[in-house]
C-alpha positions as CSV (number, residue, x, y, z in Angstrom):
1,M,6.5,32.0,23.3
2,S,5.8,33.0,26.9
3,N,7.1,31.2,29.9
4,E,3.6,30.0,30.7
5,V,3.1,28.5,27.3
6,I,6.5,26.8,27.5
7,E,5.6,25.4,30.9
8,L,2.3,24.0,29.6
9,K,4.0,22.5,26.6
10,Q,6.6,20.8,28.7
11,Q,3.9,19.5,31.1
12,G,2.0,18.1,28.1
13,N,5.2,16.4,26.8
14,K,5.8,14.8,30.1
15,L,2.3,13.6,30.4
16,F,2.5,12.2,26.8
17,S,5.7,10.3,27.7
18,Q,3.6,8.8,30.6
19,R,0.9,7.8,28.1
20,N,-1.5,10.1,29.9
21,Y,-2.9,11.4,26.6
22,E,-6.1,13.1,27.9
23,E,-4.2,15.2,30.4
24,A,-1.5,16.0,27.8
25,I,-4.3,17.2,25.5
26,S,-5.6,19.4,28.3
27,C,-2.1,21.1,28.7
28,Y,-1.7,21.6,25.0
29,T,-5.1,23.1,24.7
30,K,-4.4,25.6,27.5
31,A,-1.2,26.5,25.8
32,L,-3.0,27.1,22.5
33,V,-5.6,29.3,24.2
34,R,-2.7,31.5,25.2
35,D,-0.9,31.4,21.9
36,D,-2.4,29.7,18.9
37,R,0.6,30.4,16.6
38,I,2.8,27.5,17.8
39,T,2.6,24.7,15.2
40,T,4.5,22.1,17.3
41,I,1.8,22.3,20.0
42,Y,-0.9,21.5,17.3
43,T,1.1,18.5,16.1
44,N,1.8,17.3,19.7
45,R,-1.9,17.4,20.4
46,A,-2.6,15.7,17.1
47,L,-0.3,12.9,18.1
48,C,-2.3,12.5,21.3
49,Y,-5.5,12.3,19.4
50,L,-3.8,9.7,17.1
51,K,-3.0,7.5,20.1
52,L,-6.6,7.9,21.3
53,E,-7.9,7.0,17.8
54,L,-9.7,10.3,17.4
55,Y,-8.8,10.7,13.8
56,D,-11.1,13.6,12.8
57,R,-9.4,15.6,15.6
58,V,-6.0,14.6,14.3
59,L,-6.9,16.0,10.9
60,R,-8.3,19.2,12.3
61,D,-5.1,20.0,14.3
62,C,-2.8,19.1,11.5
63,K,-4.7,21.3,9.1
64,L,-4.6,24.2,11.6
65,A,-0.8,23.7,11.9
66,L,-0.4,23.6,8.1
67,E,-2.3,26.9,7.7
68,Q,0.8,28.4,9.4
69,D,3.5,26.2,7.9
70,K,2.8,24.3,4.7
71,L,6.1,22.4,5.0
72,L,5.4,21.0,8.4
73,T,6.5,17.4,7.9
74,K,4.9,16.0,11.1
75,A,1.5,17.4,10.2
76,H,1.5,15.7,6.8
77,F,2.8,12.5,8.5
78,F,0.1,12.4,11.2
79,M,-2.6,13.3,8.7
80,G,-1.5,10.3,6.6
81,Q,-1.7,8.0,9.5
82,A,-5.2,9.2,10.4
83,Y,-6.4,8.8,6.8
84,V,-5.0,5.2,6.7
85,E,-7.0,4.3,9.8
86,Q,-10.1,5.8,8.2
87,G,-9.5,3.7,5.1
88,K,-8.8,6.8,2.9
89,F,-5.7,5.4,1.3
90,D,-5.4,7.8,-1.6
91,E,-5.5,10.8,0.8
92,A,-2.9,9.0,3.0
93,I,-0.6,8.4,0.1
94,V,-0.7,12.0,-0.9
95,C,0.1,13.1,2.7
96,F,3.0,10.7,3.1
97,T,4.4,11.7,-0.3
98,T,4.2,15.3,0.7
99,A,5.8,14.6,4.1
100,I,8.8,12.9,2.3
101,E,9.2,15.9,0.1
102,C,8.9,18.4,3.0
103,A,11.6,16.4,4.9
104,R,13.8,16.5,1.8
105,V,13.4,20.2,1.4
106,K,14.0,21.0,5.1
107,K,16.8,18.4,5.3
108,E,15.0,16.6,8.2
109,H,15.9,13.0,9.1
110,F,13.1,10.6,9.9
111,G,15.1,7.4,9.1
112,D,12.9,5.2,7.0
113,D,9.7,6.0,8.9
114,L,8.1,8.1,6.2
115,H,8.9,5.7,3.4
116,Q,7.7,2.8,5.5
117,A,4.4,4.6,6.1
118,L,4.0,5.3,2.4
119,R,4.7,1.6,1.5
120,R,2.3,0.5,4.2
121,A,-0.5,2.8,2.9
122,K,0.0,1.5,-0.7
123,K,-0.1,-2.0,0.5
124,K,-3.3,-1.5,2.5
125,K,-4.8,0.1,-0.5
126,L,-3.8,-2.8,-2.7
127,N,-5.2,-5.3,-0.1
128,F,-8.4,-3.4,0.1
129,Q,-8.8,-3.5,-3.7
130,E,-7.9,-7.2,-3.7
131,E,-10.5,-8.0,-1.1
132,K,-13.1,-6.0,-2.9
133,R,-12.3,-7.7,-6.2
134,M,-12.5,-11.1,-4.6
135,S,-15.8,-10.3,-3.0
136,E,-17.2,-9.2,-6.4
137,E,-15.9,-12.4,-8.0
138,V,-17.7,-14.5,-5.4
139,E,-20.9,-12.6,-6.0
140,L,-20.5,-13.0,-9.7
141,Q,-19.9,-16.7,-9.4
142,T,-22.9,-17.1,-7.1
143,L,-25.1,-15.1,-9.5
144,L,-24.0,-17.1,-12.6
145,T,-24.5,-20.4,-10.8
146,K,-28.0,-19.4,-9.7
147,L,-28.9,-18.3,-13.2
148,L,-27.8,-21.6,-14.7
149,I,-29.6,-23.6,-12.0
150,D,-32.8,-21.6,-12.4
151,D,-32.6,-21.9,-16.2
152,L,-32.1,-25.7,-15.9
153,E,-35.2,-26.0,-13.6
154,R,-37.2,-23.8,-16.0
155,R,-36.3,-26.0,-19.0
156,K,-36.9,-29.2,-17.0
157,S,-40.4,-28.0,-16.0
158,N,-41.1,-26.7,-19.5
159,P,-39.0,-28.8,-22.0
160,E,-40.1,-26.6,-25.0
161,A,-38.9,-23.3,-23.4
162,G,-35.3,-23.6,-24.5
163,S,-35.7,-22.2,-28.0
164,D,-38.5,-20.8,-30.1
165,D,-37.3,-22.9,-33.1
166,V,-37.3,-26.2,-31.2
167,V,-40.6,-27.9,-30.4
168,E,-39.3,-31.3,-29.6
169,A,-39.0,-32.0,-25.9
170,E,-35.4,-32.2,-24.5
171,D,-34.2,-35.3,-22.9
172,P,-34.0,-34.6,-19.1
173,A,-30.8,-36.7,-18.7
174,E,-29.1,-34.8,-21.6
175,L,-30.3,-31.5,-20.2
176,E,-29.0,-32.3,-16.8
177,S,-25.6,-33.3,-18.2
178,K,-25.4,-30.2,-20.4
179,Y,-26.0,-27.9,-17.4
180,T,-23.6,-29.9,-15.2
181,N,-20.9,-29.2,-17.8
182,H,-21.8,-25.5,-17.8
183,L,-21.5,-25.4,-14.0
184,D,-18.2,-27.3,-14.1
185,T,-16.8,-24.9,-16.7
186,L,-17.9,-22.0,-14.6
187,N,-16.4,-23.3,-11.4
188,K,-13.1,-24.3,-13.2
189,M,-12.8,-20.7,-14.6
190,F,-13.1,-19.1,-11.1
191,A,-10.8,-21.8,-9.6
192,E,-8.1,-20.9,-12.2
193,L,-8.5,-17.3,-11.2
194,D,-7.8,-18.2,-7.6
195,D,-4.8,-20.3,-8.6
196,R,-3.3,-17.4,-10.6
197,R,-3.7,-15.2,-7.6
198,K,-2.0,-17.7,-5.3
199,K,0.8,-18.5,-7.7
200,R,2.2,-15.0,-7.9
201,D,5.9,-14.9,-8.5
202,V,8.5,-12.3,-9.3
203,P,10.9,-13.4,-12.1
204,D,14.5,-13.9,-10.7
205,Y,16.0,-11.5,-13.3
206,L,14.0,-8.6,-11.7
207,C,15.5,-9.3,-8.3
208,G,18.9,-8.1,-6.9
209,K,21.7,-10.6,-6.5
210,I,22.3,-9.5,-2.9
211,S,18.9,-8.8,-1.3
212,F,16.9,-11.1,-3.7
213,E,14.2,-8.4,-3.7
214,I,12.8,-6.7,-6.7
215,M,15.1,-3.9,-7.8
216,K,14.2,-0.2,-7.8
217,D,17.5,1.3,-9.0
218,P,19.3,-1.3,-11.1
219,V,22.9,-0.8,-12.0
220,T,25.3,-2.9,-14.0
221,T,29.0,-3.5,-13.3
222,P,31.7,-3.8,-15.9
223,S,31.3,-7.6,-15.6
224,G,27.8,-7.3,-16.9
225,V,26.0,-8.2,-13.6
226,T,23.0,-6.2,-12.5
227,Y,22.5,-5.3,-8.9
228,E,20.3,-3.0,-6.8
229,R,22.4,0.2,-6.4
230,A,21.8,0.6,-2.6
231,N,22.8,-3.0,-1.9
232,L,25.9,-2.9,-4.1
233,E,27.1,0.4,-2.7
234,E,26.7,-0.9,0.8
235,H,28.8,-4.0,-0.2
236,L,31.5,-1.8,-1.7
237,Q,31.6,0.3,1.5
238,R,31.5,-2.4,4.1
239,V,32.9,-5.5,2.4
240,G,35.3,-4.4,-0.3
241,H,35.8,-2.9,-3.7
242,F,35.0,-5.9,-5.8
243,D,32.0,-7.4,-7.7
244,P,30.2,-9.8,-5.3
245,L,29.6,-12.4,-7.9
246,T,32.7,-12.2,-10.2
247,R,35.1,-11.0,-7.5
248,E,36.5,-8.6,-10.1
249,P,37.8,-5.2,-8.8
250,L,35.0,-2.6,-8.7
251,K,34.7,1.0,-7.8
252,R,31.5,3.0,-7.3
253,E,32.1,5.3,-10.3
254,K,32.1,2.3,-12.6
255,L,28.4,1.5,-11.9
256,I,26.2,2.1,-14.9
257,P,22.4,2.7,-14.5
258,N,20.6,-0.2,-16.2
259,L,17.8,1.9,-17.8
260,A,16.4,-0.9,-19.9
261,M,16.0,-3.2,-16.8
262,K,14.5,-0.3,-14.8
263,E,11.9,0.1,-17.6
264,V,11.1,-3.6,-17.5
265,I,10.7,-3.5,-13.7
266,E,8.5,-0.5,-13.8
267,D,6.3,-2.1,-16.5
268,F,6.1,-5.3,-14.4
269,L,5.1,-3.4,-11.3
270,E,2.5,-1.4,-13.2
271,K,0.9,-4.6,-14.3
272,N,1.5,-6.4,-11.0
273,P,1.2,-3.8,-8.2
274,W,1.3,-6.6,-5.6
275,A,4.9,-7.3,-6.5
276,E,6.1,-4.1,-4.7
277,Y,5.3,-5.8,-1.4
278,Y,6.2,-9.3,-2.4
């Protein structure tokens, strides 16, 4: 990297820290004109575009950087963020997952940022699917209600239209009552659907005894109590070497993976994906 390119990159970094993203982009672009092999300048410019909500340009720069380094964690990370903003959640999830793997391979430390981004993308995808499903349910309920009302009006105006086998005119009051019951049943069915959605709950036995959140890596102590591994190991390190509930002496090597519970949790999450963000 030449001194001129280094200077332009440093100027761009300074301007970025001042939130002058357009000028920072200008510096990074000049640097790339002089040397287009520097992946960090592509990702720096991509981050500026991300701040300016120019998501197609974010994707373009990240892809250019990845052509030179497939394991560039930041490029996958920024692409994931751009895809989230574009509502392309499947693509975002792939990018964040790849970023996590790249960081693992290269032993880079991003704290919990990458995993948080992945969880956020999954949650946004779930919320989008929920909103779409709710909208479809409203449309279906509206359509069915209209069909029932239209059929009622048709049969009231033509009492013999209800069946080819029935020639006797239907009593208007009985007909009205019959369709009112149909509409009540329909509305009750959709109301129960809403109630089930609102009454979501995670069974206590799937939650850790320390964090009270659904477990991901359950382990059992010699006392027979199941905990989330990360929470229990933190307790052993910071508080003391004893079981939090039974107070019995406990060492890390005595923890046994609860594979049966993990299978139950995974099955529950597969059937109730909302629970991962509960």
